C-alpha positions as CSV (number, residue, x, y, z in Angstrom):
1,M,-52.3,29.9,33.3
2,E,-50.0,27.5,34.8
3,K,-46.6,28.6,35.7
4,S,-43.7,26.8,33.8
5,K,-41.3,24.7,36.6
6,S,-37.7,25.5,37.3
7,L,-35.0,22.4,36.8
8,D,-33.7,22.2,40.2
9,F,-30.0,22.2,40.4
10,P,-28.9,18.1,40.4
11,T,-31.7,18.0,37.4
12,M,-29.7,20.6,35.8
13,L,-26.2,19.1,36.3
14,V,-27.5,15.9,35.6
15,F,-28.5,17.2,31.9
16,W,-25.5,19.1,31.5
17,S,-23.2,16.0,32.5
18,L,-25.2,13.9,29.7
19,A,-25.0,16.9,27.5
20,S,-21.4,17.2,28.0
21,L,-21.0,13.7,27.7
22,V,-22.7,13.3,24.3
23,R,-20.7,16.5,22.8
24,N,-17.4,14.8,23.9
25,S,-18.2,11.2,22.4
26,V,-19.1,13.2,19.1
27,V,-15.7,14.9,19.2
28,L,-14.2,11.3,20.1
29,A,-15.7,9.7,17.6
30,V,-14.8,12.2,14.9
31,Y,-11.6,12.1,15.9
32,L,-11.2,8.4,15.7
33,L,-12.8,7.9,12.2
34,F,-10.4,11.2,11.0
35,S,-7.6,9.3,12.6
36,V,-8.4,5.8,11.3
37,A,-8.9,7.3,7.7
38,C,-5.7,8.9,7.9
39,F,-3.9,5.5,9.1
40,F,-5.5,4.1,5.8
41,T,-4.7,6.5,3.8
42,V,-0.8,6.5,5.4
43,H,-0.3,2.5,5.2
44,E,-2.1,2.0,1.7
45,H,0.1,4.7,0.5
46,L,3.4,3.3,2.1
47,R,2.2,-0.2,1.2
48,Q,2.2,0.9,-2.8
49,A,5.9,-0.1,-3.3
50,Y,5.4,-3.9,-2.0
51,R,2.4,-4.1,-4.1
52,L,4.5,-2.7,-7.3
53,D,7.4,-4.4,-6.4
54,Q,5.1,-8.1,-6.5
55,K,3.8,-6.8,-10.0
56,I,6.9,-6.8,-11.5
57,N,8.3,-10.0,-10.0
58,S,5.2,-11.4,-11.5
59,D,5.8,-9.6,-14.8
60,L,9.9,-11.2,-14.6
61,E,8.2,-14.6,-14.2
62,E,6.0,-13.8,-17.3
63,V,9.1,-13.0,-19.3
64,N,10.8,-15.7,-18.6
65,S,8.1,-18.0,-19.1
66,L,7.6,-16.2,-23.0
67,R,11.6,-16.7,-23.2
68,E,11.0,-20.2,-22.9
69,M,8.5,-20.5,-25.3
70,A,10.1,-18.6,-28.0
71,S,13.7,-20.6,-27.6
72,S,11.5,-24.3,-27.7
73,V,11.4,-26.1,-31.1
74,S,7.5,-26.2,-31.7
75,S,6.5,-29.1,-33.9
76,P,5.8,-28.7,-37.4
77,Q,2.2,-28.2,-38.8
78,L,1.6,-31.4,-41.4
79,G,-2.0,-30.4,-41.6
80,E,-3.6,-29.0,-45.2
81,R,-3.7,-25.1,-44.7
82,V,-7.0,-23.8,-46.2
83,Q,-6.7,-20.4,-44.5
84,T,-4.8,-17.8,-46.8
85,S,-4.9,-14.9,-44.4
86,R,-3.0,-16.2,-41.6
87,N,0.1,-15.0,-40.1
88,T,3.2,-16.2,-41.5
89,D,5.5,-15.1,-39.0
90,A,7.0,-17.8,-37.1
91,P,5.7,-18.7,-33.7
92,F,9.0,-17.4,-31.7
93,V,8.4,-13.8,-33.5
94,R,5.3,-13.5,-31.3
95,C,6.7,-14.1,-28.0
96,L,9.6,-12.1,-29.0
97,E,7.3,-9.3,-29.6
98,K,5.3,-10.2,-26.2
99,I,8.8,-10.0,-24.7
100,M,9.8,-6.5,-25.5
101,D,5.9,-4.9,-24.6
102,L,6.4,-6.9,-21.4
103,E,10.1,-5.7,-20.7
104,E,9.3,-1.9,-21.8
105,K,6.3,-2.3,-19.2
106,I,8.8,-3.4,-16.7
107,N,11.2,-0.7,-17.1
108,K,8.2,2.0,-16.6
109,E,7.0,0.2,-13.2
110,V,10.8,0.0,-12.0
111,E,11.4,3.7,-12.7
112,L,7.8,4.2,-10.8
113,L,8.9,2.2,-8.0
114,V,12.6,4.3,-7.8
115,E,10.2,7.7,-7.4
116,L,7.8,5.8,-5.0
117,K,10.5,4.3,-2.6
118,K,12.2,7.7,-2.9
119,E,8.8,9.4,-1.6
120,I,8.4,6.8,0.9
121,R,11.8,7.5,2.3
122,S,10.9,10.9,2.6
123,V,7.9,10.6,4.3
124,I,9.2,8.0,6.6
125,T,12.5,11.1,7.9
126,T,9.3,13.3,9.0
127,V,8.5,10.6,11.9
128,E,10.5,11.9,14.8
129,D,10.5,8.6,16.7
130,T,13.8,6.6,16.0
131,D,12.2,3.2,16.6
132,E,9.1,4.3,14.6
133,R,11.1,5.2,11.7
134,L,13.5,2.5,11.5
135,V,9.9,0.2,11.7
136,L,8.4,2.0,8.9
137,K,11.5,1.7,6.7
138,Y,12.4,-1.9,7.6
139,R,8.8,-2.7,6.6
140,Y,8.3,-0.2,3.4
141,V,11.5,0.3,2.2
142,H,13.3,-3.3,2.9
143,N,9.9,-5.0,2.8
144,Y,10.9,-7.0,6.3
145,T,7.8,-9.3,8.2
146,W,7.2,-8.2,11.4
147,E,9.7,-11.4,13.1
148,Q,12.3,-9.8,10.8
149,I,12.0,-6.1,12.1
150,G,11.7,-7.1,15.7
151,N,15.0,-9.2,15.4
152,E,16.8,-6.2,13.7
153,L,15.2,-3.9,16.5
154,H,15.8,-6.5,19.3
155,A,11.9,-6.1,20.4
156,D,8.8,-8.7,20.2
157,A,6.1,-8.3,17.4
158,R,3.6,-6.5,19.8
159,T,6.6,-3.8,20.4
160,V,6.8,-3.2,17.0
161,R,3.5,-3.3,15.8
162,R,2.8,-1.0,18.7
163,W,5.6,1.2,17.2
164,H,4.3,0.9,14.0
165,G,0.9,2.1,14.5
166,K,2.6,5.2,16.2
167,A,4.6,6.0,13.6
168,L,1.6,5.9,11.2
169,L,-0.3,8.5,13.3
170,H,3.1,10.8,12.9
171,V,3.8,10.3,9.5
172,I,3.2,13.7,7.4
173,M,1.9,13.0,3.8
174,P,2.9,15.1,0.6
175,D,0.5,17.6,-0.7
176,N,0.5,15.2,-4.3
177,P,1.5,11.8,-3.4
178,I,2.5,9.3,-6.0
179,T,-0.5,6.7,-6.5
180,I,-0.2,3.4,-8.8
């Protein structure tokens, strides 16, 4: 029967160091994945107001276009009509109906935007550092560009982005955030 070999101390130290390194790497990887997931969740949540604002502006442009169409004079249809079940409303009436529906949609979107910005302001107040808080406020409440934020805070774009990244890690999200 063969006797089992015991490992000498240097070999055991190497194995223990490798195991510790692997364990620490796994912990670090999990932490980084969690941080990145939280970062994107916070970033996406804060960015919703910008997207909703863009959507409202697009809808307002569509309303203006419909108003122009409703106020323009359409040419008369001089051809012979065979179809008897056609819509007898004037063309501008359909435009007015679309305008009313779109304006109702815009009003709901504006109400949602007001609530969302209120929530974003409260989320931003959870960040303790003043510079980080200001970066978030300028970016997500006022929709400033990085350059505009840098001008306001007298900092270069790299510093502003660094403050932004740190701020996103310090944000405390509400339990039931508004999502659009």
